[in-house]
C-alpha positions in Angstrom: 139.2 113.5 57.2 136.0 112.8 59.0 133.2 110.7 57.6 129.6 111.9 57.6 128.9 109.3 60.3 131.4 110.7 62.7 130.3 114.3 62.4 126.7 113.4 62.9 127.5 111.6 66.1 129.5 114.5 67.5 126.8 117.0 66.7 123.9 115.0 68.0 125.4 113.4 71.1 123.8 114.4 74.3 124.2 112.8 77.7 121.0 111.1 78.9 120.9 110.8 82.7 118.7 108.1 84.2 118.5 107.5 87.9 117.2 104.3 89.5 115.0 105.3 92.5 113.0 103.4 95.1 109.5 104.6 96.0 107.1 103.5 98.6 103.7 103.4 96.8 101.7 103.6 100.1 103.4 106.7 101.5 104.5 108.2 98.2 108.0 108.8 99.7 111.3 108.1 97.9 114.2 106.3 99.6 116.9 108.9 100.4 119.5 107.1 102.6 120.0 104.8 105.5 117.0 105.9 107.5 115.6 108.8 105.4 112.6 108.9 103.0 111.8 112.1 101.2 108.7 113.4 99.4 111.0 114.9 96.7 112.2 112.7 93.9 115.2 115.0 93.3 116.5 114.1 96.9 116.2 110.3 96.4 119.2 108.0 96.4 120.2 106.7 93.0 120.8 102.9 93.1 122.4 103.2 89.6 120.7 100.1 88.4 117.7 97.8 89.1 119.8 94.9 90.4 121.2 97.0 93.3 117.8 98.3 94.2 116.1 94.9 94.2 119.0 93.4 96.3 118.5 96.3 98.8 114.7 95.8 99.0 115.2 92.1 99.8 118.1 92.6 102.2 116.1 95.3 104.1 113.0 93.1 104.2 110.8 95.8 102.7 107.3 94.8 101.5 107.6 94.2 97.8 103.9 95.0 97.3 104.5 98.5 98.7 107.7 99.3 96.8 108.2 100.3 93.2 111.3 100.9 91.0 111.4 104.2 89.1 113.7 105.1 86.2 113.8 108.8 86.5 115.0 111.1 83.7 115.6 114.9 83.5 112.3 115.2 81.6 109.6 113.6 83.8 107.5 112.6 80.8 110.0 109.8 80.2 109.9 108.4 83.8 109.1 104.7 84.1 107.5 103.1 87.1 107.7 99.3 87.6 106.5 97.0 90.4 109.2 94.8 91.9 108.0 91.5 90.8 108.9 88.4 88.7 110.6 90.4 86.0 113.4 90.9 88.6 113.4 87.3 89.7 111.5 87.8 92.9 108.0 87.0 94.1 106.0 88.2 97.1 106.1 84.7 98.6 109.9 84.6 98.2 110.2 87.9 100.0 107.9 86.7 102.8 110.1 83.6 103.3 113.2 85.8 103.5 111.5 88.1 106.0 110.4 85.3 108.4 113.6 83.3 108.1 116.0 86.1 109.0 115.6 87.7 112.4 115.7 90.4 113.7 113.9 92.6 111.2 115.7 95.7 110.0 114.3 98.3 112.4 116.1 101.2 110.6 113.5 101.3 107.9 110.4 101.4 110.0 108.6 104.8 110.1 109.0 106.6 113.4 108.9 110.4 112.9 108.9 113.2 110.3 111.5 116.0 110.2 111.5 118.9 107.9 111.1 118.1 104.2 112.2 114.6 104.6 111.0 111.7 106.7 113.5 110.4 109.3 113.1 106.7 110.1 115.0 105.2 113.0 115.6 102.4 115.4 114.6 102.4 119.0 116.9 104.8 120.9 119.7 103.2 122.8 120.4 104.1 126.5 123.3 106.6 126.8 126.7 105.2 127.7 128.1 106.6 130.9 
């Protein structure tokens, strides 16, 4: 025998999907992969949580002031945009110290050229091996 509570849960349960996306506020592009940025949010990489996104931004030495975290839902009216700041335990001065203390900079995330619908970012080409 089911209780009223159980039947209500089964009838009203729907899966809510939320993606955690990185956006460059200056360019308007969304992080897609190792060296790709896309103008389309549906092509963006899902970090599956803010902690992973913030760790990535710090490790890649991205400018915190230019980056924002987005919680993206199927219905865009519920999307949430947040700056990456003290609420995540980081400050701009902390990020600058990390950037200057760890050399070399991550060249893979510096803009170089645009291809098709997404932006391809890459390191300096290496000489061919013979």
